[in-house]
C-alpha positions as CSV (number, residue, x, y, z in Angstrom):
1,M,-43.9,-23.0,-13.7
2,E,-43.3,-20.4,-11.0
3,K,-40.6,-18.3,-9.4
4,V,-40.6,-18.7,-5.5
5,V,-39.1,-16.5,-2.7
6,V,-39.3,-17.3,0.9
7,W,-38.6,-13.8,2.4
8,S,-36.4,-13.3,5.5
9,N,-39.5,-12.6,7.7
10,K,-41.1,-16.0,6.7
11,T,-39.0,-18.2,9.3
12,G,-39.9,-21.8,10.1
13,V,-41.5,-22.7,6.7
14,T,-41.4,-26.4,5.5
15,L,-41.9,-27.4,2.1
16,Q,-43.1,-31.0,1.4
17,G,-43.4,-32.6,-2.1
18,R,-44.4,-36.0,-3.4
19,G,-40.9,-37.1,-4.4
20,N,-38.3,-35.2,-6.2
21,L,-39.2,-37.2,-9.4
22,N,-42.7,-36.1,-9.1
23,T,-42.9,-32.6,-7.6
24,T,-40.8,-29.9,-9.5
25,I,-40.7,-26.2,-9.3
26,V,-39.5,-24.7,-12.6
27,W,-38.4,-21.3,-14.0
28,N,-36.0,-20.3,-16.6
29,D,-34.2,-16.9,-15.6
30,T,-30.5,-16.0,-16.2
31,A,-28.3,-13.5,-14.7
32,N,-28.9,-11.6,-18.1
33,S,-32.5,-11.7,-17.8
34,T,-32.6,-10.6,-14.1
35,G,-29.7,-8.2,-13.8
36,G,-27.6,-10.5,-11.7
37,T,-26.6,-14.1,-10.9
38,F,-28.2,-14.1,-7.3
39,Y,-31.6,-12.9,-8.7
40,S,-31.9,-15.9,-11.4
41,A,-33.1,-18.3,-8.9
42,T,-35.8,-20.5,-9.3
43,V,-36.5,-20.7,-5.5
44,A,-34.8,-18.2,-3.1
45,V,-34.8,-19.1,0.7
46,L,-33.6,-16.1,2.5
47,A,-35.4,-16.9,5.9
48,A,-33.9,-19.1,8.6
49,N,-35.2,-22.6,9.7
50,F,-36.5,-23.5,6.4
51,V,-36.8,-27.2,5.5
52,A,-37.6,-29.0,2.2
53,Y,-38.5,-32.6,1.6
54,N,-38.9,-34.7,-1.5
55,V,-38.9,-31.7,-4.0
56,S,-37.1,-30.5,-6.9
57,V,-36.1,-27.4,-8.3
58,Q,-35.1,-26.8,-11.8
59,N,-33.8,-23.7,-14.0
60,T,-34.6,-24.5,-17.5
61,A,-32.6,-21.7,-19.1
62,R,-30.2,-22.7,-22.1
63,P,-27.0,-24.0,-20.7
64,A,-24.2,-21.5,-21.0
65,D,-21.2,-22.3,-23.0
66,P,-17.7,-21.8,-21.4
67,G,-16.8,-18.0,-21.2
68,D,-20.5,-16.8,-22.0
69,A,-21.2,-13.7,-20.1
70,G,-24.5,-13.5,-18.3
71,G,-25.7,-17.3,-18.8
72,Q,-25.7,-18.2,-15.2
73,A,-29.0,-19.8,-14.2
74,V,-29.6,-20.6,-10.4
75,A,-32.1,-23.2,-9.5
76,L,-32.0,-22.8,-5.6
77,R,-30.4,-19.8,-3.7
78,V,-30.3,-20.2,0.0
79,R,-29.0,-17.7,2.4
80,G,-31.3,-18.2,5.6
81,D,-29.4,-19.9,8.6
82,Q,-30.3,-23.4,9.6
83,A,-31.8,-24.6,6.4
84,A,-32.2,-28.4,5.5
85,F,-33.2,-30.3,2.4
86,Y,-33.9,-34.0,2.4
87,W,-34.3,-36.0,-0.8
88,C,-34.5,-32.9,-2.9
89,G,-33.3,-32.5,-6.6
90,F,-31.5,-29.3,-8.1
91,Y,-31.2,-28.9,-11.9
92,S,-29.4,-26.4,-14.0
93,S,-26.0,-26.0,-15.7
94,Q,-24.0,-23.1,-14.6
95,D,-24.3,-22.1,-11.0
96,T,-27.1,-24.6,-10.0
97,L,-26.9,-24.2,-6.3
98,L,-26.2,-20.9,-4.5
99,D,-25.1,-21.9,-1.1
100,E,-24.8,-18.4,-0.2
101,Q,-24.4,-18.0,3.5
102,G,-25.7,-19.6,6.7
103,R,-25.5,-23.2,8.0
104,H,-27.1,-25.7,5.7
105,F,-27.7,-29.5,5.5
106,F,-28.3,-31.4,2.4
107,R,-29.3,-35.1,3.0
108,G,-29.6,-37.6,0.1
109,C,-29.9,-34.8,-2.5
110,Y,-29.3,-34.7,-6.1
111,V,-27.2,-31.7,-7.6
112,E,-26.8,-31.5,-11.3
113,G,-24.7,-28.8,-13.2
114,S,-21.5,-28.0,-15.1
115,I,-19.7,-25.0,-14.1
116,D,-19.5,-23.7,-10.6
117,F,-22.5,-25.5,-9.8
118,I,-22.4,-25.4,-5.9
119,F,-21.1,-21.9,-5.0
120,G,-21.3,-19.4,-2.3
121,N,-19.7,-18.7,1.1
122,A,-22.0,-21.0,3.4
123,R,-21.0,-23.6,6.0
124,S,-22.8,-26.6,4.6
125,L,-22.7,-30.6,5.0
126,Y,-23.7,-32.7,2.2
127,L,-24.3,-36.1,3.2
128,G,-25.2,-39.1,1.0
129,C,-25.7,-36.8,-2.0
130,T,-25.3,-37.5,-5.7
131,I,-23.4,-34.6,-7.7
132,S,-23.8,-35.3,-11.3
133,S,-21.7,-33.1,-14.0
134,V,-23.3,-32.5,-17.2
135,A,-20.3,-30.7,-18.6
136,N,-19.2,-31.3,-22.2
137,A,-16.7,-33.7,-22.8
138,A,-13.9,-32.2,-24.8
139,A,-11.7,-34.7,-27.1
140,N,-8.4,-33.6,-25.6
141,G,-9.4,-34.1,-22.0
142,T,-9.8,-30.3,-21.3
143,V,-11.6,-29.6,-18.0
144,T,-14.8,-28.1,-18.9
145,G,-16.5,-27.7,-15.5
146,S,-16.2,-27.3,-11.8
147,V,-18.5,-28.8,-9.0
148,T,-17.6,-26.3,-6.2
149,A,-16.6,-22.8,-6.2
150,H,-16.3,-21.6,-2.7
151,G,-16.4,-17.8,-1.7
152,R,-14.7,-17.7,1.7
153,A,-12.7,-14.4,1.6
154,S,-10.8,-14.3,4.9
155,L,-9.5,-16.4,7.7
156,A,-12.0,-14.8,10.1
157,E,-15.1,-16.7,8.3
158,R,-16.1,-19.9,9.6
159,T,-17.4,-21.4,6.4
160,G,-16.9,-24.3,4.1
161,L,-18.4,-27.2,2.1
162,A,-18.0,-30.8,3.3
163,F,-19.3,-33.8,1.3
164,V,-19.5,-37.1,3.0
165,D,-20.5,-40.4,1.7
166,C,-21.4,-38.7,-1.6
167,N,-21.0,-39.9,-5.3
168,V,-19.7,-37.6,-8.0
169,V,-20.7,-38.8,-11.3
170,G,-21.8,-37.7,-14.8
171,T,-20.1,-36.2,-18.2
172,G,-17.0,-34.3,-19.1
173,Q,-14.0,-33.4,-16.9
174,V,-14.5,-31.2,-13.9
175,W,-12.7,-30.1,-10.9
176,L,-13.8,-30.7,-7.4
177,G,-13.5,-27.1,-6.6
178,R,-12.2,-23.7,-7.9
179,A,-11.0,-20.9,-5.5
180,W,-13.7,-18.5,-6.0
181,G,-12.5,-16.8,-2.6
182,P,-8.9,-16.7,-1.5
183,Y,-9.7,-18.9,1.5
184,A,-12.0,-21.3,-0.3
185,T,-12.7,-24.4,2.1
186,V,-13.9,-27.7,0.6
187,V,-13.5,-31.2,1.7
188,F,-14.7,-34.4,0.2
189,A,-14.8,-37.5,2.6
190,R,-15.4,-41.1,2.0
191,T,-16.9,-40.2,-1.4
192,Y,-17.0,-41.8,-4.8
193,L,-15.1,-40.0,-7.3
194,S,-15.9,-41.2,-10.9
195,A,-13.5,-40.6,-13.8
196,V,-15.3,-37.0,-14.5
197,V,-13.0,-35.7,-12.0
198,A,-9.9,-34.2,-13.6
199,P,-6.6,-35.8,-12.4
200,A,-5.5,-32.4,-11.1
201,G,-8.6,-32.1,-8.9
202,W,-8.5,-28.7,-8.0
203,N,-8.0,-25.0,-9.5
204,D,-6.8,-21.7,-8.2
205,W,-9.1,-19.5,-10.1
206,N,-5.9,-18.4,-12.2
207,D,-4.3,-16.8,-9.1
208,P,-1.4,-18.7,-7.8
209,A,-1.3,-16.7,-4.6
210,R,-4.5,-18.5,-3.5
211,Q,-2.9,-21.9,-3.3
212,Q,-1.2,-20.5,0.1
213,S,-4.4,-19.8,1.4
214,V,-7.3,-22.3,0.4
215,F,-8.1,-25.5,2.2
216,F,-9.1,-28.1,-0.6
217,G,-9.0,-31.7,1.1
218,E,-9.9,-35.3,0.4
219,Y,-10.2,-38.1,2.9
220,D,-10.7,-41.9,2.1
221,C,-12.3,-41.4,-1.3
222,T,-12.5,-44.2,-3.7
223,G,-13.0,-44.4,-7.5
224,P,-11.1,-43.8,-10.8
225,G,-11.1,-40.1,-10.0
226,A,-9.8,-40.3,-6.6
227,S,-6.3,-39.3,-5.7
228,G,-3.5,-41.9,-6.3
229,G,-2.8,-44.0,-9.3
230,T,-3.5,-42.0,-12.3
231,A,-4.7,-39.1,-10.5
232,Q,-2.1,-36.5,-9.8
233,R,-3.3,-33.8,-7.5
234,V,-2.1,-30.3,-7.7
235,A,0.4,-29.7,-4.8
236,Y,-1.7,-27.6,-2.5
237,A,-4.5,-30.3,-2.4
238,R,-4.5,-31.9,1.1
239,Q,-5.0,-35.8,1.6
240,L,-6.3,-35.9,5.0
241,D,-5.6,-38.5,7.5
242,Q,-8.3,-40.0,10.1
243,R,-7.2,-37.5,12.8
244,Q,-7.5,-34.5,10.7
């Protein structure tokens, strides 16, 4: 068990594990125990040009109940530019992966959580990843989690999260995204969406004004949680065509 920080002057670091089921970095901080969500990360990558292969990062703090204050527990925080993660695993519950800022690439990774478990204001591509919800199942179908919470604050920012050829699976009912920032930008393309995805798909963070400025898109997704059939998306969600 340890807490790892790659400081901003440590550029060009490569972290190589022996498989994401065999090599795991573990710690158990929360927002309460550290004085803030961002400081709770088990691994924090603040430097540019970081690459990780075949390793998992876990925050083992007790899962927060919906509405709990200070229970956020980050596994990975990444804010260095041009970071890449190949076949890595990230495990926690609330706020698992702080994709804070910069350009990042996740290939064949596994991300597990329940509430806003991929969040931040980065410009990132998730390719061939498994996104697994561990949200509690509510008897009445109440939404109990969210995959993303993107923080784009203005049109001037060139940020967004793209999920391509991924799988969204797990338990509970979750939104694909919540509008943490008024210009939150998230797209799921050619992704399998299981029944854990709530029919409405997306959430405006209880601020209807954000419906006019967010970009929440889906393209050519499949599965019982995909748009169409029983899934009736919110009106401001976009079903993209090939040209878009």
